[in-house]
VOTIGU-998850 format. One record per atom (N, C-alpha, C): atom name; residue number from 1; x, y, z; residue in three letters. Coordinates in steps of 0.02 Angstrom, whole numbers. Layout:
BEGIN
voza, lofi, c1, c2, c3, rogu
CA, NUM, X, Y, Z, ALA
...
This chain:
BEGIN
voza, lofi, c1, c2, c3, rogu
N, 1, 3096, -3989, 7860, UNK
CA, 1, 3093, -3977, 7932, UNK
C, 1, 3158, -3946, 7955, UNK
N, 2, 3155, -3887, 7984, UNK
CA, 2, 3216, -3854, 8006, UNK
C, 2, 3236, -3879, 8075, UNK
N, 3, 3299, -3865, 8093, UNK
CA, 3, 3324, -3883, 8159, UNK
C, 3, 3285, -3845, 8212, UNK
N, 4, 3278, -3875, 8271, UNK
CA, 4, 3254, -3839, 8329, UNK
C, 4, 3310, -3795, 8355, UNK
N, 5, 3294, -3734, 8374, UNK
CA, 5, 3345, -3685, 8394, UNK
C, 5, 3333, -3664, 8466, UNK
N, 6, 3384, -3674, 8507, UNK
CA, 6, 3382, -3655, 8578, UNK
C, 6, 3433, -3600, 8590, UNK
N, 7, 3411, -3547, 8624, UNK
CA, 7, 3455, -3492, 8642, UNK
C, 7, 3457, -3485, 8718, UNK
N, 8, 3516, -3477, 8745, UNK
CA, 8, 3525, -3466, 8816, UNK
C, 8, 3555, -3397, 8826, UNK
N, 9, 3520, -3354, 8864, UNK
CA, 9, 3542, -3286, 8877, UNK
C, 9, 3561, -3279, 8951, UNK
N, 10, 3614, -3242, 8965, UNK
CA, 10, 3633, -3233, 9034, UNK
C, 10, 3699, -3197, 9043, UNK
N, 11, 3727, -3205, 9102, UNK
CA, 11, 3790, -3172, 9120, UNK
C, 11, 3847, -3222, 9119, UNK
N, 12, 3897, -3214, 9162, UNK
CA, 12, 3955, -3258, 9160, UNK
C, 12, 3938, -3330, 9177, UNK
N, 13, 3884, -3342, 9214, UNK
CA, 13, 3865, -3410, 9232, UNK
C, 13, 3843, -3448, 9169, UNK
N, 14, 3811, -3413, 9124, UNK
CA, 14, 3792, -3442, 9059, UNK
C, 14, 3851, -3442, 9011, UNK
N, 15, 3887, -3387, 9010, UNK
CA, 15, 3945, -3379, 8965, UNK
C, 15, 3995, -3436, 8974, UNK
N, 16, 4019, -3445, 9036, UNK
CA, 16, 4064, -3500, 9053, UNK
C, 16, 4121, -3508, 9003, UNK
N, 17, 4149, -3451, 8981, UNK
CA, 17, 4207, -3452, 8937, UNK
C, 17, 4194, -3472, 8866, UNK
N, 18, 4131, -3468, 8843, UNK
CA, 18, 4116, -3496, 8777, UNK
C, 18, 4149, -3457, 8720, UNK
N, 19, 4158, -3391, 8728, UNK
CA, 19, 4185, -3351, 8673, UNK
C, 19, 4259, -3364, 8662, UNK
N, 20, 4292, -3394, 8711, UNK
CA, 20, 4364, -3408, 8705, UNK
C, 20, 4377, -3481, 8688, UNK
N, 21, 4325, -3519, 8679, UNK
CA, 21, 4331, -3591, 8670, UNK
C, 21, 4334, -3609, 8596, UNK
N, 22, 4374, -3658, 8580, UNK
CA, 22, 4374, -3684, 8511, UNK
C, 22, 4307, -3718, 8497, UNK
N, 23, 4282, -3713, 8436, UNK
CA, 23, 4218, -3745, 8419, UNK
C, 23, 4222, -3821, 8430, UNK
N, 24, 4165, -3850, 8450, UNK
CA, 24, 4163, -3922, 8458, UNK
C, 24, 4152, -3955, 8390, UNK
N, 25, 4138, -4020, 8390, UNK
CA, 25, 4131, -4056, 8327, UNK
C, 25, 4072, -4032, 8285, UNK
N, 26, 4026, -3997, 8317, UNK
CA, 26, 3968, -3970, 8281, UNK
C, 26, 3975, -3896, 8267, UNK
N, 27, 4035, -3869, 8279, UNK
CA, 27, 4046, -3799, 8265, UNK
C, 27, 4020, -3752, 8318, UNK
N, 28, 4004, -3778, 8377, UNK
CA, 28, 3974, -3738, 8430, UNK
C, 28, 4026, -3715, 8480, UNK
N, 29, 4015, -3656, 8507, UNK
CA, 29, 4053, -3631, 8564, UNK
C, 29, 4003, -3624, 8621, UNK
N, 30, 4001, -3673, 8664, UNK
CA, 30, 3951, -3674, 8717, UNK
C, 30, 3980, -3663, 8787, UNK
N, 31, 4046, -3660, 8793, UNK
CA, 31, 4077, -3649, 8858, UNK
C, 31, 4083, -3713, 8898, UNK
N, 32, 4102, -3705, 8961, UNK
CA, 32, 4112, -3763, 9005, UNK
C, 32, 4062, -3764, 9062, UNK
N, 33, 4004, -3731, 9052, UNK
CA, 33, 3954, -3727, 9104, UNK
C, 33, 3892, -3768, 9090, UNK
N, 34, 3836, -3744, 9116, UNK
CA, 34, 3774, -3783, 9111, UNK
C, 34, 3748, -3789, 9040, UNK
N, 35, 3762, -3740, 8996, UNK
CA, 35, 3737, -3744, 8927, UNK
C, 35, 3766, -3804, 8891, UNK
N, 36, 3831, -3815, 8898, UNK
CA, 36, 3862, -3872, 8865, UNK
C, 36, 3837, -3938, 8895, UNK
N, 37, 3823, -3938, 8960, UNK
CA, 37, 3797, -3999, 8991, UNK
C, 37, 3726, -4014, 8967, UNK
N, 38, 3685, -3962, 8959, UNK
CA, 38, 3618, -3972, 8931, UNK
C, 38, 3623, -4000, 8860, UNK
N, 39, 3669, -3973, 8821, UNK
CA, 39, 3678, -3997, 8752, UNK
C, 39, 3693, -4071, 8751, UNK
N, 40, 3738, -4094, 8795, UNK
CA, 40, 3754, -4165, 8797, UNK
C, 40, 3694, -4207, 8819, UNK
N, 41, 3657, -4182, 8868, UNK
CA, 41, 3599, -4219, 8892, UNK
C, 41, 3546, -4225, 8838, UNK
N, 42, 3535, -4171, 8800, UNK
CA, 42, 3486, -4173, 8747, UNK
C, 42, 3507, -4222, 8692, UNK
N, 43, 3571, -4223, 8676, UNK
CA, 43, 3595, -4270, 8626, UNK
C, 43, 3583, -4342, 8648, UNK
N, 44, 3591, -4355, 8713, UNK
CA, 44, 3579, -4423, 8738, UNK
C, 44, 3505, -4439, 8741, UNK
N, 45, 3465, -4391, 8761, UNK
CA, 45, 3393, -4403, 8770, UNK
C, 45, 3355, -4399, 8704, UNK
N, 46, 3376, -4356, 8660, UNK
CA, 46, 3340, -4344, 8597, UNK
C, 46, 3387, -4353, 8537, UNK
N, 47, 3416, -4411, 8528, UNK
CA, 47, 3466, -4419, 8474, UNK
C, 47, 3437, -4409, 8404, UNK
N, 48, 3371, -4416, 8398, UNK
CA, 48, 3340, -4407, 8332, UNK
C, 48, 3326, -4334, 8316, UNK
N, 49, 3330, -4291, 8367, UNK
CA, 49, 3316, -4220, 8356, UNK
C, 49, 3376, -4184, 8327, UNK
N, 50, 3364, -4138, 8281, UNK
CA, 50, 3415, -4093, 8255, UNK
C, 50, 3409, -4028, 8293, UNK
N, 51, 3454, -4016, 8339, UNK
CA, 51, 3449, -3958, 8384, UNK
C, 51, 3511, -3915, 8377, UNK
N, 52, 3499, -3851, 8366, UNK
CA, 52, 3553, -3801, 8366, UNK
C, 52, 3549, -3761, 8430, UNK
N, 53, 3605, -3751, 8462, UNK
CA, 53, 3607, -3715, 8526, UNK
C, 53, 3655, -3656, 8520, UNK
N, 54, 3632, -3598, 8544, UNK
CA, 54, 3673, -3538, 8545, UNK
C, 54, 3681, -3514, 8617, UNK
N, 55, 3743, -3500, 8636, UNK
CA, 55, 3758, -3473, 8702, UNK
C, 55, 3762, -3397, 8696, UNK
N, 56, 3714, -3362, 8725, UNK
CA, 56, 3713, -3289, 8725, UNK
C, 56, 3731, -3261, 8792, UNK
N, 57, 3776, -3295, 8828, UNK
CA, 57, 3798, -3270, 8893, UNK
C, 57, 3856, -3221, 8885, UNK
N, 58, 3858, -3170, 8929, UNK
CA, 58, 3911, -3120, 8928, UNK
C, 58, 3934, -3106, 8999, UNK
N, 59, 3998, -3113, 9011, UNK
CA, 59, 4026, -3098, 9076, UNK
C, 59, 4008, -3027, 9098, UNK
N, 60, 3981, -3020, 9158, UNK
CA, 60, 3966, -2954, 9185, UNK
C, 60, 3899, -2925, 9167, UNK
N, 61, 3860, -2960, 9127, UNK
CA, 61, 3797, -2931, 9103, UNK
C, 61, 3744, -2926, 9157, UNK
N, 62, 3706, -2871, 9153, UNK
CA, 62, 3644, -2862, 9190, UNK
C, 62, 3587, -2872, 9140, UNK
N, 63, 3526, -2865, 9164, UNK
CA, 63, 3469, -2873, 9119, UNK
C, 63, 3470, -2821, 9063, UNK
N, 64, 3497, -2762, 9077, UNK
CA, 64, 3501, -2711, 9024, UNK
C, 64, 3550, -2731, 8970, UNK
N, 65, 3602, -2768, 8988, UNK
CA, 65, 3648, -2794, 8938, UNK
C, 65, 3613, -2843, 8892, UNK
N, 66, 3571, -2885, 8920, UNK
CA, 66, 3533, -2932, 8879, UNK
C, 66, 3488, -2895, 8830, UNK
N, 67, 3456, -2843, 8854, UNK
CA, 67, 3414, -2803, 8809, UNK
C, 67, 3454, -2772, 8753, UNK
N, 68, 3513, -2747, 8769, UNK
CA, 68, 3555, -2714, 8719, UNK
C, 68, 3577, -2762, 8664, UNK
N, 69, 3588, -2825, 8682, UNK
CA, 69, 3614, -2874, 8635, UNK
C, 69, 3560, -2923, 8610, UNK
N, 70, 3497, -2908, 8624, UNK
CA, 70, 3445, -2957, 8611, UNK
C, 70, 3439, -2976, 8537, UNK
N, 71, 3444, -2928, 8493, UNK
CA, 71, 3439, -2942, 8421, UNK
C, 71, 3495, -2989, 8399, UNK
N, 72, 3556, -2973, 8418, UNK
CA, 72, 3614, -3012, 8396, UNK
C, 72, 3616, -3081, 8429, UNK
N, 73, 3601, -3084, 8494, UNK
CA, 73, 3609, -3147, 8530, UNK
C, 73, 3548, -3193, 8526, UNK
N, 74, 3490, -3165, 8509, UNK
CA, 74, 3429, -3205, 8513, UNK
C, 74, 3385, -3198, 8452, UNK
N, 75, 3359, -3140, 8439, UNK
CA, 75, 3306, -3132, 8389, UNK
C, 75, 3326, -3154, 8320, UNK
N, 76, 3388, -3139, 8300, UNK
CA, 76, 3409, -3156, 8232, UNK
C, 76, 3411, -3232, 8220, UNK
N, 77, 3413, -3271, 8273, UNK
CA, 77, 3415, -3344, 8266, UNK
C, 77, 3346, -3375, 8258, UNK
N, 78, 3293, -3336, 8267, UNK
CA, 78, 3224, -3361, 8263, UNK
C, 78, 3216, -3423, 8306, UNK
N, 79, 3227, -3416, 8371, UNK
CA, 79, 3230, -3474, 8416, UNK
C, 79, 3162, -3506, 8428, UNK
N, 80, 3165, -3570, 8446, UNK
CA, 80, 3106, -3607, 8468, UNK
C, 80, 3099, -3606, 8544, UNK
N, 81, 3156, -3603, 8578, UNK
CA, 81, 3156, -3600, 8651, UNK
C, 81, 3209, -3550, 8672, UNK
N, 82, 3190, -3504, 8717, UNK
CA, 82, 3238, -3455, 8744, UNK
C, 82, 3240, -3464, 8820, UNK
N, 83, 3300, -3473, 8847, UNK
CA, 83, 3310, -3479, 8919, UNK
C, 83, 3348, -3418, 8943, UNK
N, 84, 3324, -3388, 8997, UNK
CA, 84, 3355, -3328, 9026, UNK
C, 84, 3376, -3342, 9097, UNK
N, 85, 3440, -3329, 9112, UNK
CA, 85, 3466, -3334, 9180, UNK
C, 85, 3505, -3270, 9194, UNK
N, 86, 3476, -3225, 9233, UNK
CA, 86, 3507, -3159, 9245, UNK
C, 86, 3487, -3135, 9314, UNK
N, 87, 3525, -3089, 9342, UNK
CA, 87, 3506, -3058, 9405, UNK
C, 87, 3562, -3051, 9455, UNK
N, 88, 3614, -3093, 9451, UNK
CA, 88, 3668, -3089, 9500, UNK
C, 88, 3705, -3023, 9496, UNK
N, 89, 3720, -3000, 9436, UNK
CA, 89, 3755, -2936, 9429, UNK
C, 89, 3710, -2877, 9445, UNK
N, 90, 3645, -2884, 9433, UNK
CA, 90, 3599, -2832, 9453, UNK
C, 90, 3598, -2825, 9529, UNK
N, 91, 3601, -2882, 9564, UNK
CA, 91, 3605, -2881, 9637, UNK
C, 91, 3669, -2848, 9660, UNK
N, 92, 3724, -2861, 9625, UNK
CA, 92, 3788, -2830, 9642, UNK
C, 92, 3785, -2755, 9634, UNK
N, 93, 3752, -2732, 9580, UNK
CA, 93, 3744, -2659, 9570, UNK
C, 93, 3706, -2630, 9630, UNK
N, 94, 3653, -2663, 9651, UNK
CA, 94, 3615, -2639, 9708, UNK
C, 94, 3659, -2634, 9770, UNK
N, 95, 3697, -2685, 9785, UNK
CA, 95, 3738, -2686, 9845, UNK
C, 95, 3794, -2635, 9842, UNK
N, 96, 3818, -2621, 9783, UNK
CA, 96, 3875, -2574, 9776, UNK
C, 96, 3854, -2502, 9770, UNK
N, 97, 3790, -2490, 9757, UNK
CA, 97, 3766, -2421, 9748, UNK
C, 97, 3715, -2399, 9800, UNK
N, 98, 3689, -2447, 9839, UNK
CA, 98, 3638, -2430, 9887, UNK
C, 98, 3568, -2429, 9858, UNK
N, 99, 3561, -2445, 9794, UNK
CA, 99, 3495, -2447, 9763, UNK
C, 99, 3460, -2512, 9781, UNK
N, 100, 3395, -2513, 9771, UNK
CA, 100, 3356, -2574, 9777, UNK
C, 100, 3339, -2599, 9707, UNK
N, 101, 3316, -2661, 9701, UNK
CA, 101, 3294, -2684, 9635, UNK
C, 101, 3240, -2639, 9606, UNK
N, 102, 3198, -2611, 9650, UNK
CA, 102, 3145, -2566, 9627, UNK
C, 102, 3173, -2502, 9598, UNK
N, 103, 3218, -2469, 9635, UNK
CA, 103, 3246, -2406, 9610, UNK
C, 103, 3294, -2417, 9552, UNK
N, 104, 3322, -2477, 9548, UNK
CA, 104, 3365, -2493, 9490, UNK
C, 104, 3324, -2502, 9427, UNK
N, 105, 3259, -2515, 9435, UNK
CA, 105, 3216, -2527, 9377, UNK
C, 105, 3221, -2597, 9350, UNK
N, 106, 3241, -2645, 9393, UNK
CA, 106, 3251, -2713, 9369, UNK
C, 106, 3188, -2744, 9339, UNK
N, 107, 3133, -2738, 9375, UNK
CA, 107, 3072, -2772, 9352, UNK
C, 107, 3049, -2745, 9285, UNK
N, 108, 3052, -2679, 9275, UNK
CA, 108, 3032, -2650, 9211, UNK
C, 108, 3077, -2675, 9155, UNK
N, 109, 3142, -2679, 9168, UNK
CA, 109, 3188, -2703, 9116, UNK
C, 109, 3176, -2777, 9101, UNK
N, 110, 3164, -2817, 9152, UNK
CA, 110, 3151, -2888, 9142, UNK
C, 110, 3086, -2898, 9104, UNK
N, 111, 3037, -2859, 9121, UNK
CA, 111, 2972, -2862, 9086, UNK
C, 111, 2982, -2843, 9012, UNK
N, 112, 3021, -2792, 8999, UNK
CA, 112, 3035, -2771, 8930, UNK
C, 112, 3070, -2827, 8892, UNK
N, 113, 3116, -2861, 8925, UNK
CA, 113, 3152, -2916, 8893, UNK
C, 113, 3104, -2972, 8872, UNK
N, 114, 3062, -2994, 8919, UNK
CA, 114, 3016, -3048, 8903, UNK
C, 114, 2964, -3026, 8852, UNK
N, 115, 2943, -2963, 8856, UNK
CA, 115, 2894, -2938, 8809, UNK
C, 115, 2921, -2939, 8738, UNK
N, 116, 2983, -2920, 8729, UNK
CA, 116, 3013, -2920, 8662, UNK
C, 116, 3020, -2992, 8636, UNK
N, 117, 3043, -3037, 8678, UNK
CA, 117, 3049, -3107, 8656, UNK
C, 117, 2981, -3135, 8638, UNK
N, 118, 2931, -3121, 8679, UNK
CA, 118, 2864, -3145, 8665, UNK
C, 118, 2836, -3115, 8600, UNK
N, 119, 2848, -3051, 8590, UNK
CA, 119, 2819, -3016, 8532, UNK
C, 119, 2856, -3031, 8468, UNK
N, 120, 2922, -3039, 8471, UNK
CA, 120, 2962, -3043, 8411, UNK
C, 120, 2985, -3114, 8393, UNK
N, 121, 2965, -3163, 8432, UNK
CA, 121, 2980, -3233, 8416, UNK
C, 121, 2918, -3275, 8430, UNK
N, 122, 2923, -3338, 8411, UNK
CA, 122, 2871, -3387, 8428, UNK
C, 122, 2897, -3435, 8482, UNK
N, 123, 2949, -3414, 8516, UNK
CA, 123, 2984, -3459, 8561, UNK
C, 123, 2947, -3471, 8627, UNK
N, 124, 2957, -3530, 8654, UNK
CA, 124, 2940, -3543, 8723, UNK
C, 124, 2994, -3510, 8766, UNK
N, 125, 2974, -3480, 8821, UNK
CA, 125, 3022, -3444, 8863, UNK
C, 125, 3029, -3480, 8930, UNK
N, 126, 3091, -3492, 8950, UNK
CA, 126, 3107, -3523, 9014, UNK
C, 126, 3148, -3473, 9054, UNK
N, 127, 3126, -3457, 9114, UNK
CA, 127, 3161, -3409, 9156, UNK
C, 127, 3191, -3445, 9216, UNK
N, 128, 3256, -3444, 9223, UNK
CA, 128, 3289, -3475, 9281, UNK
C, 128, 3308, -3421, 9330, UNK
N, 129, 3292, -3433, 9394, UNK
CA, 129, 3304, -3383, 9445, UNK
C, 129, 3377, -3375, 9464, UNK
N, 130, 3395, -3316, 9489, UNK
CA, 130, 3464, -3304, 9511, UNK
C, 130, 3478, -3341, 9576, UNK
N, 131, 3541, -3345, 9593, UNK
CA, 131, 3561, -3380, 9655, UNK
C, 131, 3625, -3350, 9681, UNK
N, 132, 3638, -3364, 9744, UNK
CA, 132, 3700, -3341, 9777, UNK
C, 132, 3712, -3387, 9837, UNK
N, 133, 3775, -3395, 9853, UNK
CA, 133, 3793, -3436, 9911, UNK
C, 133, 3821, -3392, 9967, UNK
N, 134, 3808, -3409, 10030, UNK
CA, 134, 3833, -3368, 10086, UNK
C, 134, 3906, -3381, 10102, UNK
N, 135, 3946, -3392, 10053, UNK
CA, 135, 4018, -3402, 10060, UNK
C, 135, 4054, -3364, 10005, UNK
N, 136, 4094, -3315, 10019, UNK
CA, 136, 4113, -3292, 10086, UNK
C, 136, 4055, -3260, 10124, UNK
N, 137, 4065, -3250, 10187, UNK
CA, 137, 4012, -3228, 10232, UNK
C, 137, 3980, -3163, 10210, UNK
N, 138, 4018, -3118, 10179, UNK
CA, 138, 3991, -3053, 10158, UNK
C, 138, 3932, -3060, 10110, UNK
N, 139, 3930, -3116, 10073, UNK
CA, 139, 3875, -3125, 10026, UNK
C, 139, 3808, -3139, 10060, UNK
N, 140, 3811, -3156, 10124, UNK
CA, 140, 3748, -3168, 10160, UNK
C, 140, 3704, -3106, 10158, UNK
N, 141, 3736, -3047, 10159, UNK
CA, 141, 3697, -2984, 10157, UNK
C, 141, 3664, -2974, 10089, UNK
N, 142, 3691, -3005, 10038, UNK
CA, 142, 3665, -2996, 9970, UNK
C, 142, 3603, -3039, 9957, UNK
N, 143, 3596, -3093, 9996, UNK
CA, 143, 3545, -3142, 9979, UNK
C, 143, 3474, -3114, 9979, UNK
N, 144, 3454, -3070, 10026, UNK
CA, 144, 3387, -3042, 10021, UNK
C, 144, 3375, -3005, 9955, UNK
N, 145, 3426, -2972, 9928, UNK
CA, 145, 3418, -2937, 9865, UNK
C, 145, 3410, -2988, 9808, UNK
N, 146, 3449, -3041, 9809, UNK
CA, 146, 3443, -3093, 9759, UNK
C, 146, 3374, -3125, 9761, UNK
N, 147, 3348, -3137, 9822, UNK
CA, 147, 3282, -3167, 9828, UNK
C, 147, 3227, -3120, 9804, UNK
N, 148, 3237, -3055, 9815, UNK
CA, 148, 3187, -3006, 9790, UNK
C, 148, 3187, -3006, 9714, UNK
N, 149, 3246, -3007, 9684, UNK
CA, 149, 3250, -3011, 9611, UNK
C, 149, 3219, -3076, 9586, UNK
N, 150, 3231, -3130, 9621, UNK
CA, 150, 3201, -3194, 9603, UNK
C, 150, 3124, -3189, 9602, UNK
N, 151, 3096, -3156, 9653, UNK
CA, 151, 3024, -3149, 9656, UNK
C, 151, 2998, -3106, 9598, UNK
N, 152, 3033, -3053, 9582, UNK
CA, 152, 3014, -3011, 9525, UNK
C, 152, 3014, -3053, 9461, UNK
N, 153, 3065, -3093, 9452, UNK
CA, 153, 3069, -3135, 9392, UNK
C, 153, 3012, -3186, 9390, UNK
N, 154, 2997, -3216, 9447, UNK
CA, 154, 2944, -3266, 9450, UNK
C, 154, 2877, -3234, 9430, UNK
N, 155, 2862, -3176, 9457, UNK
CA, 155, 2799, -3143, 9442, UNK
C, 155, 2795, -3120, 9369, UNK
N, 156, 2851, -3096, 9343, UNK
CA, 156, 2852, -3074, 9273, UNK
C, 156, 2846, -3134, 9226, UNK
N, 157, 2880, -3188, 9243, UNK
CA, 157, 2874, -3248, 9202, UNK
C, 157, 2801, -3272, 9200, UNK
N, 158, 2768, -3270, 9256, UNK
CA, 158, 2698, -3291, 9258, UNK
C, 158, 2655, -3246, 9214, UNK
N, 159, 2669, -3181, 9216, UNK
CA, 159, 2630, -3133, 9176, UNK
C, 159, 2639, -3146, 9101, UNK
N, 160, 2697, -3169, 9081, UNK
CA, 160, 2711, -3181, 9010, UNK
C, 160, 2706, -3255, 8992, UNK
N, 161, 2676, -3294, 9036, UNK
CA, 161, 2664, -3366, 9023, UNK
C, 161, 2729, -3402, 9007, UNK
N, 162, 2782, -3383, 9042, UNK
CA, 162, 2846, -3417, 9037, UNK
C, 162, 2854, -3464, 9096, UNK
N, 163, 2890, -3517, 9087, UNK
CA, 163, 2903, -3564, 9142, UNK
C, 163, 2960, -3538, 9184, UNK
N, 164, 2949, -3537, 9250, UNK
CA, 164, 3001, -3513, 9297, UNK
C, 164, 3034, -3573, 9332, UNK
N, 165, 3100, -3573, 9332, UNK
CA, 165, 3138, -3628, 9363, UNK
C, 165, 3181, -3598, 9418, UNK
N, 166, 3163, -3605, 9482, UNK
CA, 166, 3204, -3579, 9537, UNK
C, 166, 3267, -3620, 9545, UNK
N, 167, 3322, -3587, 9562, UNK
CA, 167, 3386, -3621, 9570, UNK
C, 167, 3417, -3611, 9639, UNK
N, 168, 3402, -3556, 9672, UNK
CA, 168, 3437, -3537, 9733, UNK
C, 168, 3434, -3592, 9786, UNK
N, 169, 3375, -3616, 9800, UNK
CA, 169, 3368, -3666, 9853, UNK
C, 169, 3400, -3732, 9835, UNK
N, 170, 3391, -3754, 9773, UNK
CA, 170, 3420, -3818, 9752, UNK
C, 170, 3496, -3816, 9756, UNK
N, 171, 3526, -3761, 9733, UNK
CA, 171, 3599, -3757, 9734, UNK
C, 171, 3626, -3751, 9805, UNK
N, 172, 3593, -3711, 9846, UNK
CA, 172, 3616, -3704, 9915, UNK
C, 172, 3607, -3768, 9955, UNK
N, 173, 3554, -3803, 9942, UNK
CA, 173, 3544, -3868, 9975, UNK
C, 173, 3599, -3917, 9956, UNK
N, 174, 3616, -3918, 9892, UNK
CA, 174, 3670, -3962, 9869, UNK
C, 174, 3736, -3942, 9900, UNK
N, 175, 3749, -3877, 9907, UNK
CA, 175, 3811, -3853, 9937, UNK
C, 175, 3816, -3872, 10010, UNK
N, 176, 3760, -3867, 10045, UNK
CA, 176, 3759, -3885, 10116, UNK
C, 176, 3772, -3960, 10125, UNK
N, 177, 3746, -4000, 10080, UNK
CA, 177, 3753, -4072, 10086, UNK
C, 177, 3821, -4097, 10062, UNK
N, 178, 3845, -4069, 10007, UNK
CA, 178, 3907, -4095, 9977, UNK
C, 178, 3969, -4056, 9997, UNK
N, 179, 3959, -3995, 10022, UNK
CA, 179, 4014, -3950, 10035, UNK
C, 179, 4016, -3895, 9983, UNK
N, 180, 4024, -3832, 10006, UNK
CA, 180, 4019, -3776, 9960, UNK
C, 180, 4072, -3779, 9905, UNK
N, 181, 4132, -3802, 9921, UNK
CA, 181, 4185, -3803, 9871, UNK
C, 181, 4170, -3848, 9812, UNK
N, 182, 4127, -3896, 9822, UNK
CA, 182, 4109, -3941, 9766, UNK
C, 182, 4059, -3908, 9718, UNK
N, 183, 4024, -3857, 9741, UNK
CA, 183, 3971, -3827, 9701, UNK
C, 183, 3990, -3758, 9674, UNK
N, 184, 4028, -3720, 9713, UNK
CA, 184, 4046, -3652, 9692, UNK
C, 184, 4118, -3636, 9712, UNK
N, 185, 4157, -3605, 9667, UNK
CA, 185, 4225, -3587, 9685, UNK
C, 185, 4230, -3522, 9723, UNK
N, 186, 4177, -3481, 9720, UNK
CA, 186, 4183, -3413, 9747, UNK
C, 186, 4118, -3384, 9775, UNK
N, 187, 4066, -3424, 9780, UNK
CA, 187, 4002, -3399, 9806, UNK
C, 187, 3955, -3373, 9753, UNK
N, 188, 3980, -3364, 9692, UNK
CA, 188, 3939, -3337, 9638, UNK
C, 188, 3936, -3385, 9579, UNK
N, 189, 3995, -3407, 9557, UNK
CA, 189, 3999, -3450, 9498, UNK
C, 189, 3993, -3523, 9517, UNK
N, 190, 3994, -3567, 9468, UNK
CA, 190, 3982, -3637, 9480, UNK
C, 190, 4040, -3681, 9458, UNK
N, 191, 4052, -3733, 9496, UNK
CA, 191, 4098, -3786, 9474, UNK
C, 191, 4062, -3828, 9422, UNK
N, 192, 4097, -3877, 9395, UNK
CA, 192, 4065, -3923, 9348, UNK
C, 192, 4006, -3959, 9380, UNK
N, 193, 4015, -3978, 9443, UNK
CA, 193, 3960, -4011, 9479, UNK
C, 193, 3902, -3964, 9489, UNK
N, 194, 3916, -3902, 9507, UNK
CA, 194, 3863, -3853, 9516, UNK
C, 194, 3826, -3839, 9451, UNK
N, 195, 3863, -3832, 9396, UNK
CA, 195, 3832, -3822, 9331, UNK
C, 195, 3788, -3882, 9312, UNK
N, 196, 3810, -3941, 9333, UNK
CA, 196, 3770, -4000, 9320, UNK
C, 196, 3702, -3998, 9354, UNK
N, 197, 3699, -3968, 9413, UNK
CA, 197, 3635, -3961, 9448, UNK
C, 197, 3589, -3916, 9409, UNK
N, 198, 3615, -3861, 9383, UNK
CA, 198, 3574, -3816, 9342, UNK
C, 198, 3549, -3852, 9280, UNK
N, 199, 3594, -3889, 9248, UNK
CA, 199, 3574, -3926, 9188, UNK
C, 199, 3519, -3976, 9203, UNK
N, 200, 3525, -4011, 9259, UNK
CA, 200, 3473, -4060, 9277, UNK
C, 200, 3407, -4026, 9294, UNK
N, 201, 3410, -3969, 9328, UNK
CA, 201, 3349, -3931, 9342, UNK
C, 201, 3314, -3913, 9277, UNK
N, 202, 3353, -3890, 9228, UNK
CA, 202, 3324, -3872, 9163, UNK
C, 202, 3293, -3933, 9130, UNK
N, 203, 3330, -3987, 9129, UNK
CA, 203, 3305, -4048, 9096, UNK
C, 203, 3243, -4075, 9132, UNK
N, 204, 3246, -4079, 9198, UNK
CA, 204, 3192, -4110, 9235, UNK
C, 204, 3129, -4068, 9238, UNK
N, 205, 3136, -4002, 9238, UNK
CA, 205, 3078, -3959, 9247, UNK
C, 205, 3056, -3925, 9182, UNK
N, 206, 3096, -3933, 9130, UNK
CA, 206, 3079, -3898, 9068, UNK
C, 206, 3077, -3945, 9008, UNK
N, 207, 3131, -3981, 8997, UNK
CA, 207, 3137, -4018, 8934, UNK
C, 207, 3081, -4068, 8924, UNK
N, 208, 3060, -4103, 8978, UNK
CA, 208, 3009, -4153, 8969, UNK
C, 208, 2939, -4123, 8967, UNK
N, 209, 2933, -4058, 8981, UNK
CA, 209, 2868, -4026, 8979, UNK
C, 209, 2857, -3984, 8917, UNK
N, 210, 2910, -3978, 8876, UNK
CA, 210, 2903, -3940, 8814, UNK
C, 210, 2922, -3986, 8756, UNK
N, 211, 2894, -3971, 8700, UNK
CA, 211, 2912, -4008, 8640, UNK
C, 211, 2969, -3969, 8608, UNK
N, 212, 3029, -3997, 8609, UNK
CA, 212, 3087, -3961, 8584, UNK
C, 212, 3075, -3938, 8512, UNK
N, 213, 3052, -3982, 8470, UNK
CA, 213, 3041, -3964, 8401, UNK
C, 213, 2969, -3941, 8390, UNK
N, 214, 2960, -3886, 8355, UNK
CA, 214, 2894, -3862, 8337, UNK
C, 214, 2875, -3886, 8267, UNK
N, 215, 2917, -3927, 8237, UNK
CA, 215, 2907, -3943, 8167, UNK
C, 215, 2891, -4017, 8155, UNK
N, 216, 2878, -4054, 8210, UNK
CA, 216, 2862, -4124, 8202, UNK
C, 216, 2792, -4137, 8225, UNK
């Protein structure tokens, strides 16, 4: 029976400094974000499972970056579960160039990404939606673009029978209740507490609904 293999693909929110981090006791570089928190939660919840986790996050990546690195970051690992969290940098491209998600070709690229994962692996696919906070105030103008990208991802996930996990509302609700500084340092990235919310959303809405191991 081989280990269950989980791959997380994304931008700096997934990356969370993993490439600069010394390996942990299991030889993993998972960063200081939600991926490492999920790893700890799985170890506590499923101590009998042999799970390997790969962090395929890259600072600054758009969905096209994920496509470009898909073989190296995902396919070569023959994953059992692939989680994708992308869209914030695509929204930034839209805001900085005047393009829309439609003219940027986001949906076609996202569809291509899920199609390749579906076709070239046997993995269950989990799609987590993008998010943004209205702090600083200028980001308030970006939110409609982020929500449009979120809707594109939701519809594409449904088409490819992937589970969609929205994050924008949960994170913003937490920020309103606890204070934005506790959840995000800059309106885009996450504090340890903010990353913990993402990890819990993944665990609560995904982990208990999927069988981590396909070999038992």
